[in-house]
C-alpha positions in Angstrom: 5.0 5.6 1.8 8.0 4.8 3.6 11.3 3.6 1.9 13.2 0.9 3.3 17.0 2.8 3.1 18.7 0.1 5.6 17.8 -3.2 3.6 16.4 -4.2 7.2 12.3 -4.6 7.8 10.6 -1.5 9.2 9.8 -1.5 12.9 6.8 0.3 14.3 7.3 3.9 16.1 6.4 4.1 19.8 6.4 7.0 21.7 8.5 6.6 25.3 7.3 9.3 27.7 11.1 9.6 29.0 13.0 12.7 28.9 16.4 12.2 28.3 17.8 16.0 28.3 18.6 16.7 24.6 20.1 13.1 23.9 18.4 11.2 21.5 17.5 7.6 23.2 16.2 4.9 21.3 14.9 1.7 22.8 14.6 -2.0 21.2 13.3 -5.1 22.3 15.9 -7.7 23.1 13.5 -10.4 21.0 13.3 -8.1 18.2 14.9 -10.1 14.9 16.5 -7.0 14.1 18.7 -6.8 17.1 19.7 -10.6 17.0 20.3 -10.6 13.4 22.5 -7.3 12.7 24.6 -7.3 15.9 23.6 -4.1 17.5 24.7 -3.5 20.9 23.5 -1.2 23.9 24.6 2.1 23.9 25.6 2.1 20.0 24.5 4.7 17.9 21.9 3.6 15.3 20.2 5.6 12.5 16.4 6.4 12.3 15.1 6.6 8.5 11.8 7.7 8.2 11.4 8.6 3.9 13.3 8.3 1.0 16.1 10.9 0.6 15.7 11.8 4.3 18.4 13.0 6.3 18.9 10.3 9.3 17.9 11.1 12.9 20.6 9.8 15.1 20.3 8.2 18.6 21.9 6.2 21.6 20.7 2.7 21.3 19.0 1.0 24.9 17.9 -2.8 24.8 14.9 -3.7 26.7 14.5 -7.1 28.4 11.0 -8.9 28.8 8.8 -5.7 29.0 6.5 -5.4 26.2 5.0 -2.7 28.1 7.8 -0.3 27.2 8.3 -1.8 23.7 7.5 -4.7 21.6 9.7 -6.9 19.4 8.1 -5.4 16.4 8.5 -1.7 17.9 11.1 1.0 18.0 10.7 3.1 21.2 12.1 6.6 20.9 12.7 8.9 23.8 10.7 12.6 23.9 13.8 14.5 22.2 14.1 12.7 19.4 10.4 11.8 19.1 9.7 15.1 18.5 12.6 15.5 15.8 11.0 12.6 14.3 7.3 14.5 14.3 5.7 11.3 13.2 2.7 9.3 14.9 3.3 6.7 16.7 2.7 3.3 14.7 4.6 4.3 11.5 6.8 2.1 10.1 10.8 3.6 10.6 13.5 1.7 9.4 16.9 1.9 11.6 20.5 0.7 10.8 24.2 1.1 11.8 25.5 4.4 12.2 28.4 6.3 10.8 30.7 7.9 12.9 31.0 11.7 12.4 33.9 12.1 10.3 34.4 15.6 12.4 35.6 13.1 15.2 39.0 13.0 13.3 39.2 16.4 14.5 38.4 16.0 18.1 41.3 13.4 17.9 43.9 15.8 16.6 42.5 18.3 19.3 43.1 15.9 22.0 46.5 15.4 20.4 47.3 18.7 20.9 46.9 20.0 17.0 45.4 23.6 16.3 42.1 23.4 14.6 40.7 25.7 12.0 37.3 27.2 11.5 36.0 24.3 9.1 37.1 22.0 11.7 35.0 23.5 14.5 32.1 24.2 12.5 31.9 20.5 10.9 32.4 19.5 14.6 29.7 22.0 16.0 27.2 21.0 13.1 27.4 17.1 13.9 26.2 18.5 17.8 23.6 20.5 16.7 22.4 17.4 14.4 22.8 15.1 17.2 25.2 12.9 15.8 27.7 13.1 19.0 27.1 11.0 22.0 27.2 13.0 25.2 30.5 10.8 25.8 32.2 12.3 22.4 31.1 15.6 23.6 32.9 15.5 27.0 35.9 14.3 24.7 35.7 17.6 22.3 35.5 20.0 25.7 38.5 18.1 27.2 40.8 17.9 24.1 39.8 22.0 24.2 40.4 22.2 27.9 43.7 20.1 28.1 45.2 21.5 24.9 44.4 25.2 25.1 42.7 27.1 22.5 45.0 29.9 20.7 43.2 33.5 20.4 42.1 32.1 16.7 40.5 29.0 17.4 38.2 30.5 20.2 36.9 33.0 17.4 36.6 30.0 15.0 34.6 28.1 17.5 32.7 30.9 18.2 31.8 32.1 14.6 31.1 28.0 14.2 28.3 28.0 17.0 26.9 31.2 15.6 26.4 30.2 12.1 25.0 27.2 13.4 22.4 28.5 15.3 19.2 30.6 15.3 19.4 33.7 15.2 17.3 37.2 16.5 17.4 40.6 15.2 15.4 43.1 17.2 15.6 45.7 14.8 17.3 48.3 17.1 20.4 50.0 16.8 21.8 49.3 20.7 20.8 45.9 22.4 22.4 46.2 25.9 23.8 42.8 27.5 25.0 41.9 30.8 27.7 38.9 31.7 29.4 37.9 34.5 31.5 34.7 35.4 28.8 32.7 37.1 29.3 30.4 39.8 28.7 32.6 42.9 25.9 31.3 45.2 23.3 33.9 45.7 24.6 36.4 42.9 21.6 37.5 41.3 22.8 41.2 39.9 21.3 39.9 36.3 17.3 40.1 38.3 18.2 43.3 39.5 19.9 45.3 36.2 17.6 44.3 33.6 14.7 45.8 35.0 16.4 48.9 35.7 17.7 48.7 32.2 14.6 48.1 30.4 13.1 51.3 32.8 15.4 53.7 31.1 13.8 52.6 27.8 16.9 50.6 26.4 15.8 46.6 25.0 17.5 43.8 27.3 17.0 40.5 26.1 18.9 38.1 28.6 19.5 34.5 28.4 20.6 33.0 31.8 21.8 29.6 32.8 20.7 26.9 34.6 23.1 25.7 37.8 26.3 25.0 36.8 28.1 25.1 40.1 25.8 26.6 42.7 22.6 25.2 44.2 20.6 27.5 41.9 21.5 29.8 38.6 20.0 32.7 37.8 17.4 31.2 35.1 16.6 28.7 38.0 15.7 31.8 40.5 13.9 33.3 37.8 11.9 30.6 37.4 10.1 30.6 41.0 8.8 34.0 39.5 8.1 33.2 36.2 8.5 31.0 33.3 11.9 30.8 31.5 11.4 28.1 28.9 9.8 30.1 25.7 9.6 29.7 22.1 11.2 31.9 20.0 7.7 33.3 19.0 6.8 33.9 22.1 10.0 35.2 23.4 9.3 37.8 20.7 6.1 38.7 21.7 7.9 39.3 25.6 10.4 41.4 24.5 8.1 43.8 22.4 5.8 44.4 24.9 8.2 44.8 28.2 11.5 45.9 26.3 13.2 42.9 28.5 13.0 39.6 29.5 14.9 36.8 31.6 15.4 33.4 30.0 
């Protein structure tokens, strides 16, 4: 049974079929009593609680005007991204509250001011990003701070370690796993799609990740997607690599 951790009455969970591309977005009706009494505002971040002692999920709030087909006054609508994270059926009681700003934002402000950050600073920032505690604007502020202030060699190492230690790992169980990288952003440059099968044909294991478009009309992943699916679960990815000795995803 859900427990109210915010002191506010529950709302009924509703799935909103909107793909917000890796950003948690929640939808609240303007006539919702909680919206009127608690001072929630559009584009503010809220915490969503589902069970006692559970870690809240953070989402950016959008307000719905006069359209109960999106969400009703007693409901909390969720985009596809955050609905999958909650992993609860529609109609379940959930509780919302004002989100506490991530403590790691202090480190972002220091970086914007030109300060040098250590490994613990970067680790906390990346942990909060992974846990969807940052909005896109806050992520952009972090990136701008790094770009404008520059990063010393040790900072680059610390950021890389933080990303590795907060991400999912693959162990392919082989001594040599070759990789190929280029600077990217060159229209029509599709060397990856040529090199990967050549390397695999020589018996070496080459699981290759590539990006979608950044500065050109199509990235390697976009081009490969014309021929085959490039968006796989970890389990499917492992099966493909074990069978084919290579993959482009």
